[in-house]
Wavefront OBJ file of the C-alpha trace (Angstrom):
o trace
v 245.063 45.169 87.439
v 243.626 41.530 86.755
v 240.554 42.593 84.064
v 243.129 43.217 81.669
v 245.285 40.013 82.134
v 242.017 37.858 82.290
v 240.666 39.847 78.743
v 244.133 38.885 77.386
v 244.172 35.131 78.300
v 240.532 34.873 77.263
v 241.384 36.370 73.828
v 244.425 33.930 73.375
v 243.013 30.843 75.010
v 239.232 31.305 75.275
v 239.216 30.845 78.888
v 241.288 31.480 81.958
v 244.017 28.602 82.565
v 243.698 26.913 85.793
v 247.171 28.282 86.911
v 245.813 31.908 86.262
v 242.649 31.496 88.404
v 245.375 29.891 91.252
v 247.685 32.636 90.883
v 245.300 35.621 90.809
v 244.756 35.172 94.594
v 248.143 37.285 94.960
v 248.299 39.689 91.769
v 252.188 40.244 92.389
v 252.434 36.660 92.025
v 250.739 36.315 89.079
v 252.585 39.232 87.359
v 255.830 37.702 87.982
v 254.855 34.243 87.008
v 253.493 35.748 83.706
v 256.605 37.674 83.097
v 258.652 34.824 83.588
v 256.852 32.575 81.174
v 257.287 35.466 78.882
v 261.113 35.923 79.356
v 261.784 32.122 78.803
v 259.640 32.459 75.159
v 261.664 35.572 74.370
v 264.991 34.136 75.416
v 266.026 32.205 72.342
v 267.202 29.486 73.971
v 264.378 27.476 71.959
v 263.572 27.810 68.411
v 260.088 29.525 68.214
v 258.733 26.543 66.021
v 259.728 24.508 69.039
v 257.582 26.039 71.598
v 254.311 24.808 70.764
v 255.416 21.071 70.729
v 257.126 22.016 74.161
v 253.738 23.310 75.594
v 251.833 20.577 74.198
v 254.282 17.685 75.375
v 254.313 19.108 79.128
v 250.609 19.436 78.892
v 250.593 15.657 77.947
v 252.809 14.700 80.669
v 250.817 16.465 83.284
v 247.349 14.955 82.101
v 246.223 18.513 81.157
v 244.086 19.351 77.937
v 245.764 21.752 75.546
l 1 2 3 4 5 6 7 8 9 10 11 12 13 14 15 16 17 18 19 20 21 22 23 24 25 26 27 28 29 30 31 32 33 34 35 36 37 38 39 40 41 42 43 44 45 46 47 48 49 50 51 52 53 54 55 56 57 58 59 60 61 62 63 64 65 66
């Protein structure tokens, strides 16, 4: 179950995100977290062009490389 998620994430980001590594210890929680993130993206509450800027800003606030 995790292999598909890991391959998809490596394809998009080039590596696994740290949050994925942590949440993968409990696959049902990882799945739910990924579904939550996807539903936020698809909700239409934010313009699609704004999402990358939001991700970047959150990463900077948290001191994470993006």
